[in-house]
MIDREN-54720 format. One line per 5 residues: number of its first residue (from 1); their letters; for each residue z, x, y of C-alpha. Coordinates in Angstrom, 1 decimal, m for minus. Each point is the difference from the previous one (the first is absolute). Layout:
BEGIN
NUM) A) Z X Y; ...
// end
This chain:
BEGIN
1) MKHFA) m161.6 78.9 51.6; 1.3 m3.0 m1.9; m2.3 m2.9 m0.8; 0.7 m3.7 0.0; 0.8 m1.5 m3.4
6) PSLAK) m2.7 m2.3 m1.6; 0.3 m3.7 m0.5; 2.6 m1.5 m2.3; 0.3 m3.4 m1.7; 3.3 m1.9 0.0
11) SRQSR) 1.1 m2.7 m2.3; 1.1 m3.2 1.5; 3.5 m1.3 0.3; 1.0 m3.4 m1.4; 1.9 m2.0 2.5
16) QSNYL) 1.4 m2.5 m2.6; 2.4 2.5 m1.5; 3.7 0.4 1.0; m0.7 3.7 m0.1; m2.0 2.3 2.2
21) RLAAL) m3.0 1.2 m1.9; m1.3 2.4 2.5; m3.5 1.1 m0.5; m0.7 3.0 m2.1; m2.6 2.3 1.6
26) TGSLA) m2.6 1.2 m2.5; m3.3 1.7 0.3; m1.1 3.6 0.5; 3.4 1.0 1.4; 3.1 m0.8 m2.0
31) LAATL) 2.7 m0.8 2.6; 3.5 1.1 m1.1; 1.4 m2.8 2.3; m1.2 m2.8 m2.3; 2.4 m2.9 0.4
36) TGCSM) 0.4 m2.7 m2.6; 2.7 m2.3 m1.3; 2.6 0.5 2.7; 2.6 m2.7 m0.2; 0.9 m2.0 3.0
41) GTAPT) 3.6 m0.8 0.7; 3.0 2.0 m0.9; m0.3 3.5 m1.5; m1.7 0.0 m3.4; 2.2 0.5 m3.1
46) NAVVQ) m2.5 1.8 m2.2; 1.5 2.7 m2.3; 0.1 3.6 1.2; m3.0 1.9 m1.4; m0.9 3.7 m0.3
51) GAALN) m2.3 1.0 2.8; m3.5 1.2 m0.8; m1.1 3.6 0.4; m1.6 0.5 3.4; m2.3 2.7 1.4
56) GVVHG) m1.3 0.6 3.5; m0.6 2.3 2.8; 1.2 0.5 3.6; m2.4 1.0 2.8; 0.4 0.8 3.7
61) GQQPI) m3.5 m0.9 1.1; m2.2 2.0 m2.4; 2.6 2.5 m0.9; 2.5 m0.3 m2.9; 3.7 0.0 0.9
66) TGATI) 2.0 2.3 m2.3; 3.7 m0.3 m0.7; 0.3 m3.5 1.4; 2.9 m2.1 m1.4; m1.2 m3.1 m1.8
71) QLYQV) 2.2 m3.1 m0.2; m0.7 m3.5 m1.4; 1.9 m2.9 1.7; 0.6 m3.7 m0.7; 0.0 m2.2 3.0
76) GTTGY) 3.3 m1.4 1.1; 1.0 m3.7 m0.3; 3.0 m0.1 2.3; m1.8 m0.4 3.4; m2.8 1.2 2.1
81) GTGAA) m0.3 3.7 m0.2; 3.1 0.4 m2.2; 0.9 0.6 m3.7; m2.9 2.3 m1.2; 1.1 2.1 m2.9
86) ALLTS) m1.4 3.2 m1.5; m1.1 m0.3 m3.6; m0.7 3.6 m1.2; 2.9 1.5 m2.0; m1.1 3.6 0.6
91) AVTTD) m2.0 2.0 2.6; m3.8 0.0 0.1; m2.0 2.3 2.3; m3.7 0.7 0.5; m1.6 3.1 m1.5
96) ASGSF) m2.4 2.5 1.5; m2.8 m2.6 0.0; 2.2 m2.8 1.5; 0.2 m1.8 m3.3; 3.0 m1.6 m1.6
101) SITGK) 1.0 m1.6 m3.3; 2.8 m2.5 m0.7; 0.9 m0.5 m3.7; 3.2 m1.6 m1.3; 1.7 0.3 3.4
106) YTCPN) 0.4 m3.6 1.0; 0.4 m3.6 m1.3; m1.3 m3.2 1.5; 3.0 m2.3 0.9; m2.4 m2.7 m1.0
111) TTTLV) m3.8 m0.2 m0.3; m0.4 m1.8 3.3; 2.1 2.3 2.2; m2.2 1.3 2.9; m0.1 3.8 0.2
116) YITAT) m1.4 2.6 2.3; m0.2 3.8 m0.2; 0.6 2.7 2.7; m0.7 3.7 0.4; 2.3 1.8 2.4
121) GGNPG) m0.4 3.5 1.4; m2.0 2.6 m1.8; m2.6 2.6 1.2; m3.4 m1.3 1.1; m1.4 3.5 0.1
126) GGANA) 1.5 1.8 3.0; 3.7 m0.2 m0.8; 2.6 m2.6 m0.9; 0.2 m3.2 2.1; 3.3 m1.9 m0.2
131) NSKLM) m1.4 m2.8 2.3; m2.8 m1.0 m2.4; 0.7 m3.3 m1.9; m2.8 m1.9 m1.7; 0.0 m3.1 m2.2
136) AALGP) m2.0 m2.4 m2.1; 0.9 m3.7 m0.7; m0.4 m0.5 m3.8; 1.0 m3.6 m0.7; 1.9 m1.4 m3.0
141) CGNLT) 1.6 2.7 m2.2; m1.2 m1.7 m3.2; m3.7 0.5 1.2; 0.4 3.8 m0.1; m1.6 1.5 m3.1
146) SGTYI) m0.8 3.4 m1.4; m3.4 m0.4 1.5; 1.4 m0.5 3.5; m1.1 2.8 2.4; 1.5 0.3 3.4
151) FMDEV) m1.6 1.7 3.0; 2.4 0.3 2.9; m1.3 1.0 3.5; 0.1 m1.1 3.6; m2.4 m2.9 m0.8
156) TTAAA) 2.3 m1.6 m2.7; 2.9 0.7 2.3; m1.5 m1.9 2.9; m1.1 m2.9 m2.2; 3.4 m0.4 m1.5
161) AFALT) 1.9 0.5 3.2; m2.0 m2.5 1.9; 0.0 m2.7 m2.7; 3.7 0.5 m0.6; 1.1 0.5 3.6
166) PYFSN) 2.3 m3.1 0.1; 1.9 1.3 m3.1; 0.7 3.5 1.1; 3.4 1.4 1.0; 1.2 m1.4 3.3
171) TISAT) 1.7 3.3 0.9; m2.4 2.9 0.5; 1.7 3.4 0.4; 0.5 3.3 m1.8; 2.5 m1.7 m2.3
176) SIDGF) m2.1 m3.1 m0.7; m0.5 m1.0 m3.7; m3.6 m0.9 0.8; 0.1 m2.9 m2.5; m1.9 m3.3 m0.4
181) GSPNT) 1.7 m3.2 m0.9; 0.2 m3.8 0.5; 2.6 m2.7 m0.5; 0.3 m1.5 m3.4; m1.4 m3.4 1.0
186) TQAIA) m3.0 m1.8 m1.3; m2.2 0.5 3.1; 1.2 3.5 0.8; m0.9 1.1 m3.5; m3.4 m1.6 0.4
191) GITNA) m0.5 1.7 3.3; 0.7 3.5 m1.1; m2.0 m0.5 m3.2; m3.0 m1.1 2.0; 0.5 3.0 2.3
196) FTTAA) m0.5 2.3 m2.9; m3.3 m1.8 m0.7; m1.1 0.5 3.6; 0.7 3.8 m0.3; m2.3 0.0 m3.0
201) TLAST) m2.6 m1.8 2.0; 0.1 2.7 2.7; m0.1 3.1 m2.2; m0.3 1.2 m3.6; 3.0 1.9 m1.5
206) TTGNA) m2.4 1.3 m2.7; m2.3 1.9 2.4; 1.9 0.2 3.3; m2.9 m1.6 1.8; 0.0 m3.0 2.4
211) NATLT) m1.9 m3.0 m1.4; m3.1 m0.7 2.0; m1.2 m3.2 m1.7; 1.5 m2.1 m2.8; m1.6 m3.0 m1.6
216) TNGAG) 1.9 m2.8 m1.8; m1.4 m2.9 m2.0; 2.5 m2.8 m0.1; m0.2 m3.6 m1.3; m1.0 m1.1 3.6
221) GTLTI) m2.7 2.6 0.6; m0.6 3.6 1.0; 1.8 1.9 2.8; m0.9 3.3 1.5; 3.0 1.9 1.1
226) TPEAA) m0.4 2.6 2.7; 3.1 2.0 1.0; m0.1 2.1 3.2; m0.5 3.2 m2.0; m0.9 2.1 3.0
231) KLYTI) 3.2 m1.1 1.8; 2.0 0.9 m3.1; m1.6 3.4 m0.2; 0.7 0.5 3.7; 3.7 m0.6 m0.7
236) ADVLA) m0.2 2.3 m3.1; m1.4 2.8 2.2; 2.8 m0.4 2.5; 2.5 0.4 m2.8; m1.9 2.9 m1.6
241) ACVNT) 0.3 1.9 3.2; 3.7 0.2 m0.7; m0.1 0.2 m3.8; m2.3 3.1 m0.1; 2.4 2.1 2.1
246) TGGTS) 3.5 1.5 m0.4; 1.6 m2.9 1.8; 1.7 m0.4 3.3; 2.4 m2.1 2.0; m0.6 m2.6 2.7
251) GDGTA) m1.4 1.4 3.2; m0.3 3.6 m1.2; m3.7 0.3 0.6; m1.0 0.0 m3.6; m2.2 m2.6 m1.6
256) CGTLF) 3.1 m1.5 m1.8; 1.9 0.1 3.3; m2.7 m2.0 1.7; m0.2 m2.5 m2.8; 3.8 m0.5 0.0
261) ADSGP) 0.2 m0.3 3.8; m2.8 m2.4 0.4; 0.1 m2.3 m3.0; 3.3 m1.8 0.6; 1.4 m2.1 2.8
266) TGVTP) 2.5 1.4 2.4; 3.1 1.1 m1.8; m1.6 0.1 m3.5; m1.1 3.4 m1.2; m1.5 0.5 m3.5
271) VNTLQ) 0.6 3.2 m1.9; m2.7 m0.3 m2.7; m3.5 m1.3 m0.4; 0.9 m3.2 m1.9; 2.4 m1.1 2.7
276) AAVLL) m2.7 0.8 2.6; m2.6 m2.1 m1.9; 2.3 m3.0 0.0; 0.7 0.4 3.7; m3.7 0.1 0.9
281) NRNPT) m0.1 m3.6 m1.4; 3.3 m1.1 1.6; m1.0 1.6 3.3; m3.8 m0.5 0.0; m0.5 0.4 3.8
286) SSNAN) 1.1 2.7 2.3; 0.0 m1.6 3.4; 2.2 m3.0 m0.9; 2.3 0.9 m2.8; 0.8 3.6 1.0
291) GSANN) m0.5 0.0 3.8; m2.5 2.9 m0.2; m3.7 m0.4 0.5; m0.6 3.4 m1.5; 1.3 m0.5 m3.5
296) LTALY) m3.2 m1.4 m1.6; m2.0 2.9 1.6; 2.5 2.6 m1.2; m0.1 m1.4 m3.5; m3.7 m0.3 m0.2
301) GLISP) m0.3 3.5 1.4; 1.7 1.3 m3.1; m3.2 m0.6 m1.9; m1.9 3.3 m0.2; m3.8 0.4 m0.5
306) TAPYV) 0.7 1.1 m3.5; 2.3 m2.9 m0.9; 0.0 m0.9 m3.7; m1.0 m3.7 0.5; m2.9 m1.7 1.9
311) AQAAQ) 1.9 m1.5 2.9; m1.5 m2.6 2.4; m1.9 1.6 2.8; 1.9 m1.7 2.9; 3.7 0.1 0.7
316) PTDWT) 1.6 m3.3 m1.2; 1.6 m2.4 2.4; 2.8 m0.5 m2.4; 1.0 1.0 m3.6; m0.1 m3.3 m1.7
321) VGVAY) m2.2 m0.2 m3.1; m1.9 m3.1 m1.2; m2.0 m1.4 m2.8; m3.0 m2.4 0.2; m0.6 m2.6 m2.8
326) TGTAA) m3.5 m1.3 0.2; m1.5 m2.9 m1.9; m3.4 m1.6 0.2; m1.7 m2.9 1.7; 0.5 m2.0 m3.1
331) TMAEP) 3.8 0.6 m0.4; 1.6 1.0 3.3; m2.1 m0.8 3.0; 1.7 0.0 3.4; 3.7 0.2 m0.9
336) QSLAI) 1.8 m2.2 2.4; 3.7 0.0 m0.9; 2.3 1.5 m2.6; 3.5 m0.3 m1.4; 2.1 1.9 m2.5
341) DATGN) 1.7 m1.6 m3.1; 3.3 0.9 m1.6; m1.4 2.8 m2.1; m2.0 1.7 2.7; m3.4 m1.5 m0.8
346) VWVVN) m2.2 m0.7 3.1; m1.6 m3.4 0.3; m3.1 m0.2 2.3; m1.8 m3.1 1.3; m3.6 0.5 1.1
351) NTSGA) m1.7 m2.1 2.6; m3.7 0.6 m0.7; m2.1 m1.1 3.0; m2.0 m3.1 m0.8; 1.3 m0.4 m3.5
356) GGSLN) 3.1 m0.9 m1.9; 3.0 2.3 m0.2; 1.6 1.9 m2.8; 3.2 1.5 m1.2; 0.8 3.4 m1.5
361) EITPG) 3.0 1.7 m1.6; 0.1 3.8 0.2; 2.6 1.8 m2.1; 1.9 3.1 1.3; m2.3 2.1 m2.2
366) GSMAV) m3.0 m1.4 1.9; m1.4 m2.3 m2.7; m1.5 m3.4 1.0; 2.0 m2.2 m2.4; m1.1 m3.4 1.4
371) FSTLT) m3.1 m1.3 1.7; m0.1 m3.7 0.8; m2.6 m1.9 2.0; 2.8 m2.6 0.9; m2.0 m2.9 m1.3
376) SGTAN) 2.0 m2.9 m1.3; m1.8 m2.2 m2.6; 2.7 m2.6 0.3; m1.0 m0.9 3.6; m3.5 1.6 0.1
381) AIATN) 1.3 2.1 2.8; m1.1 3.5 1.2; 2.1 2.1 2.3; m2.2 0.1 3.1; 1.3 2.5 2.6
386) PRNLA) 3.4 0.8 m1.6; 2.2 1.6 2.7; 3.4 1.1 m1.4; 2.0 0.1 m3.1; 3.7 0.0 m1.1
391) IDLNG) 1.7 0.5 m3.4; 2.8 m2.2 m1.1; 3.1 0.7 m2.2; m1.9 m0.9 m3.2; m2.9 2.3 0.7
396) NVWVP) m2.4 m2.7 1.1; m2.4 1.1 2.8; m0.6 m2.6 2.7; m3.2 0.1 2.2; m0.9 m2.3 2.9
401) TSSSA) m3.5 m0.4 1.4; m1.2 m0.6 3.6; m2.6 m2.5 m1.1; 0.2 m3.6 1.2; 0.1 m1.1 m3.6
406) GNVFE) 3.7 0.9 0.1; 0.2 1.6 m3.4; 2.9 2.3 m1.0; 0.1 1.9 m3.3; 2.6 1.2 m2.5
411) YTPSG) m0.9 2.8 m2.5; 2.5 0.0 m2.8; 1.1 3.0 m2.2; m2.0 m1.6 m2.9; m3.2 0.1 2.1
416) TVNTA) m0.2 m3.7 0.8; m1.2 m1.0 3.4; 1.5 m3.2 1.5; m0.9 m1.6 3.3; 1.1 m2.7 2.4
421) VVGKS) m1.1 m1.4 3.3; 2.5 0.2 2.9; m2.1 m1.3 2.9; m2.4 2.0 2.1; m0.3 3.8 0.2
426) PYGVA) 3.2 1.4 m1.6; 0.2 3.5 1.3; 3.4 1.6 m0.4; 2.4 0.1 m3.0; 3.6 1.0 m0.4
431) IDASN) 2.7 m0.6 m2.7; 3.6 m0.6 0.8; 3.1 1.3 m1.9; 0.1 m3.2 m2.1; m3.6 0.6 m1.1
436) NVWFS) m1.4 m2.9 2.0; m3.6 0.8 1.0; m1.1 m0.7 3.6; m3.5 m0.2 1.5; m1.1 m0.4 3.6
441) QESTS) m2.9 m1.9 1.4; m1.9 1.5 2.9; m2.6 m2.8 0.4; m0.1 m1.7 3.4; m0.4 m3.3 m1.8
446) AVTGF) 2.9 0.5 m2.5; 2.7 m2.5 0.3; 2.7 2.2 m1.6; 1.2 3.5 0.7; 1.4 1.0 m3.3
451) TEFLA) m0.2 m1.0 m3.6; 2.7 0.9 m2.5; m0.1 0.0 m3.8; 3.6 m0.2 m1.3; 1.1 2.6 m2.5
456) GNLAS) m3.5 1.5 m0.2; m1.4 m3.2 m1.8; m3.6 m0.6 1.1; 0.1 m3.7 m0.5; m0.1 m3.1 2.2
461) TSQVT) 3.4 m0.9 m1.5; 1.6 2.9 1.9; m2.2 0.1 3.1; 1.6 m0.4 3.5; m1.7 0.1 3.3
466) YPVIG) 1.5 0.8 3.4; m1.8 m1.3 3.1; m0.3 2.1 3.1; 2.4 m1.3 2.6; m1.3 0.0 3.6
471) SATTL) m2.0 3.1 1.0; 2.5 2.5 m1.3; m2.4 1.3 m2.7; m3.7 0.6 0.7; m2.1 0.5 m3.0
476) PSYLA) 2.7 1.7 m2.2; m1.7 2.8 m1.9; 2.1 2.8 m1.4; 3.4 m0.7 m1.4; 3.2 1.8 m1.0
481) FDANG) 3.6 m0.9 m0.8; 2.9 1.9 1.6; 3.2 1.0 m1.7; 1.7 m3.2 1.1; m2.6 m2.2 m1.7
486) NLWAS) m1.9 m1.1 3.2; m3.8 m0.2 0.1; m2.0 1.9 2.6; m3.7 m0.7 0.8; m2.5 1.8 2.2
491) SGANL) m3.0 m1.6 1.6; m1.9 3.0 1.3; m2.4 0.2 m2.9; m2.3 m2.6 1.3; 0.6 m0.4 3.7
496) ASATN) m0.8 2.8 2.5; 3.0 0.6 2.2; 2.2 m2.4 m2.0; 3.5 1.2 0.4; 1.6 m2.4 m2.3
501) VTLAT) 2.5 1.0 m2.6; 2.1 m2.9 m1.3; 3.4 0.1 m1.6; 0.6 m3.0 m2.3; 3.6 m0.8 m0.9
506) GLSSA) 1.7 m2.8 m1.8; m2.9 m0.4 m2.5; 1.1 m2.5 m2.6; m1.5 m2.2 m2.6; 3.3 m1.9 m0.5
511) SCTAF) m1.3 m3.1 1.7; m2.8 m0.3 m2.6; 0.7 m2.6 m2.7; m3.6 0.0 m1.5; m2.7 2.5 0.0
516) PCTTG) m2.4 1.0 1.5; 2.1 m0.4 3.1; m0.3 0.5 3.8; 3.2 0.9 1.8; 0.9 0.9 3.5
521) AATYT) 3.1 1.9 m1.0; m0.7 3.2 2.1; 0.5 1.4 3.4; m2.7 2.1 1.7; 0.8 2.7 2.6
526) NVTGL) m2.5 2.1 1.9; 0.7 3.7 0.1; m0.3 1.5 3.5; m0.9 3.4 1.2; m2.8 0.7 m2.5
531) GTEPF) m3.2 2.0 0.6; m3.5 m1.4 0.3; m0.9 m1.0 m3.5; 2.7 0.0 m2.7; m1.3 0.4 m3.6
536) GIAAS) 1.8 1.1 m3.2; 3.7 m0.3 m0.3; 2.5 1.9 m2.1; 3.8 m0.3 m0.3; 2.6 2.7 0.2
541) ATSMW) 3.7 m0.6 m0.7; 0.8 m1.1 3.5; m3.3 m0.8 1.8; m3.8 m0.8 m0.3; m2.8 2.4 0.7
546) IGDAV) m3.3 m1.4 1.3; m3.4 1.8 0.6; m1.8 m0.7 3.2; m3.6 0.2 m0.8; m1.3 0.0 3.6
551) GNSIS) 2.9 1.3 2.0; 0.3 3.2 m2.0; 3.7 m0.2 m0.6; 2.5 m1.2 m2.6; 2.7 m2.6 0.8
556) NVTLT) 3.5 m0.1 m1.3; 2.0 m3.2 0.1; 3.6 0.1 m1.2; 1.3 m2.9 m2.1; 2.7 m0.7 2.6
561) TPTAT) m2.4 m0.8 2.9; m3.7 m1.1 0.0; m0.9 2.5 2.7; m2.4 2.9 m0.8; 0.2 3.6 1.0
566) NYGNT) m3.3 1.8 m0.2; m0.6 3.6 m1.2; m3.0 2.3 m0.1; m3.2 0.3 2.0; m3.6 1.2 m0.4
571) SSVST) 1.3 3.5 m0.9; 2.0 m1.2 m2.9; m1.9 m3.1 m1.3; m3.6 m1.3 0.1; m0.7 m3.6 m0.6
576) PRWTA) 3.2 m0.3 m2.1; m0.2 m3.0 m2.4; 2.4 0.2 m2.8; 3.6 1.3 m0.3; 2.2 0.9 m2.9
581) VDGGG) 3.6 1.2 m0.2; 1.0 2.6 m2.6; 3.3 0.5 m1.8; 1.3 2.3 2.7; m0.7 m2.5 2.8
586) NIWVS) m3.1 1.8 1.4; m2.9 m2.1 1.2; m3.6 0.6 m1.2; m2.9 m1.3 1.9; m3.7 m0.3 m0.9
591) NRGTG) m2.4 0.9 2.8; m3.3 m1.9 m0.2; m1.4 2.1 2.9; 0.3 3.5 m1.6; 0.7 m0.8 m3.6
596) GISEF) 3.2 2.1 0.4; 3.5 m1.1 m1.0; 2.8 0.3 2.5; 3.7 0.4 m0.8; 3.0 m0.9 2.2
601) SSNGT) 3.7 0.5 m0.5; 2.2 m3.0 m0.1; 0.8 0.5 3.7; m3.7 0.0 1.0; m0.6 3.7 0.3
606) VLSPV) m3.5 1.0 m1.1; 0.0 2.5 m2.9; m3.7 0.2 m0.8; m2.5 2.2 1.9; m0.8 m0.7 3.6
611) PATGN) m2.9 1.6 2.0; 0.5 2.9 2.3; m0.4 m0.7 3.7; m3.6 m1.0 0.8; m0.9 m0.7 m3.6
616) TTPVG) m0.4 m3.3 m1.7; 0.6 1.1 m3.6; 1.9 0.3 m2.3; 1.7 m3.4 0.0; 2.1 m0.3 m3.2
621) YLHSG) m0.5 1.8 m3.3; m3.7 0.4 m0.4; m1.6 0.4 m3.4; m3.4 0.6 m1.5; m1.0 m3.2 m1.8
626) LTSAN) 2.1 m2.3 2.2; m2.2 m1.4 2.8; 1.1 m3.5 0.9; 3.6 m0.7 m0.8; 1.0 m3.6 m0.7
631) QLAID) 3.1 m1.2 m1.8; 2.4 2.6 m1.3; 3.0 0.0 m2.4; 2.6 2.5 m1.3; 0.8 0.4 m3.7
636) PSGNV) 3.2 0.9 m1.9; m1.2 3.7 m0.1; m0.3 0.3 3.8; m3.8 m0.1 0.0; m1.7 m1.8 2.9
641) WVADN) m3.0 m2.2 m1.2; m2.7 m1.2 2.4; m2.9 m2.4 m0.4; m3.1 1.7 1.5; m2.0 m3.0 1.3
646) TVNTN) m3.1 0.6 1.9; m1.8 m3.4 0.0; m3.7 0.1 m1.0; 0.0 3.7 m0.6; 0.5 0.2 m3.7
651) AYTIF) 3.6 1.0 0.1; 1.5 0.1 m3.5; 3.1 2.2 0.5; 3.8 m0.2 0.1; 1.8 3.1 1.1
656) EIVGA) 3.4 1.6 m0.9; 2.0 2.4 2.2; 2.1 1.8 m2.5; 3.8 0.1 0.2; 0.1 m0.3 3.7
661) AAPTV) 2.3 m3.0 0.3; 3.4 m0.9 m1.4; m0.1 m1.9 m3.4; 0.0 m3.7 0.7; 1.1 m3.1 m2.0
666) TPTVL) m3.0 m2.0 m1.1; m1.2 m2.7 0.1; 1.3 m1.1 3.4; 1.6 m3.1 m1.5; 2.1 2.1 m2.3
671) ALKNN) 1.4 1.9 3.0; 0.7 m3.3 1.7; 1.8 m1.3 m3.1; 2.1 3.1 m0.5; 0.6 0.6 3.7
676) TIGVK) m1.7 3.4 m0.2; m2.5 m0.2 2.8; m0.4 3.5 1.5; 2.1 1.4 m2.9; m1.1 2.4 m2.8
681) P) m0.1 m1.5 m3.6
// end
């Protein structure tokens, strides 16, 4: 049996650099996927360098695979899943012990080129298996040294396939290139680079083991990182059932035939184990995505009592894999909301019960780069009950509170905390395409509905207030801008059975000649047809998606009409609060009731697990370490991040579902500015 890897320490990432300095993992295991110095933006222009000599081994479970063909690839830069190129100039195969050596057979196009390695075919002990294909994600080519040792098996294959799912070939067939690649754009390069980091978080390419616990010590504090190792080993066992045979074809009754028939959606049939691993993440449920309730059972049934890895005892409800990032009571108590910045760093605001709030920055490598108590000495203000956050075009993080003091906060890239008073109980925050920052007021005694700071300038000389007109808006709470530049506000956060969502159009500060200014230049329209209690709002390219925290549904309102259409029920969502739209237009929903995360297609079809008749669970993707899902966000790598907030129960965790979504432009204001809402970077 394989054992979980021991703890690692990771170096922190500096957020001030124009370059991604992704954390190097050090400690008792030397991870070959160490990622440092990857340039953001267009492809690097470093000189071609001779590749280091590499050594490694290929295993099918516990058995060496002999005669497997080894190939080293650079990721493509011409689009998602395209452009990957082989680097080895002559053939390399594994010997009788499954070992291989690469010396003088490749050059690095440049030191920062991302590379991965594959092992195809070979004999796992009982005869040749042409359907076996394993891999390991290695990282920047320049980081490979003569001391790099590579262990390829089903565990490293599952880790790489899941982390890099959004970047795999779009066509899966017998003639597929099976390559990984991204567009050559700033955020796409950041996304695929961060995905390599996530693969290293899941598993070690030095030992072939899943990582059970990692520890990082960043400038903001210590984080304990807990990947779902048992889930990863379960997937590895499913793959091993095919790898350790002589192969097969879909539906032929062999282990490979079962894997290929049941891992892909209808019409997509893999022919090797790498393709199947990617499809398990693209098609993580059986009952929804494939129309067959038996697929999960058939795949889990491939695991024999003598399987090489320690699988989880119970059949999973889906194949998604997650990672928990846990702080302490002093540094990350009760995460409330989160948002993703342009380089894929996760910003978390914590609403500690009975105390002031705080702010964290977590790097893609899992290091806490920032911890701030959100205390401003300039106004002697403390962020009491911070509720939300948003990131502007300059990297400033904006945080409103729900206290009657009316404080809002700005955390700058230099670490300065600024504050202003906007009235009573600012609650929601959103930033428009011109980088104007907007706050709502949900106090019953507030005289204004919205406060705007022009061009992201937190000063009275740029402050504009917009009074609520009539009864159209009741306690505006959560905010979002649509693709047309209109502001939407929900009121359900504080009023039971409050069905108000308001569309504000014609917002303009043009009538202001001196600041601060109060203007009535806005029109408010109530949205009709909503559920019981609308909560978080997210924009797609053509509509708005709203969680109904009491009515157990999600509402969709097109931009052409303020009338809602409701989707879902208690079998697909459970106290849904927050919504997010990924780069492919799918909608992700956090379920406060189960802690699960639901996924819907752009037309409202549920894609995440639903319970069988007579059952109440599962609802959404369920994960160990995610118990009370609050706000969620999707990063440029396609990872889904969730604030796990259980008030007064010492919750110190944020959770990542790996590579399950489509890569997404972040922060939201950048997508609004570039008209890329619901579009990949």
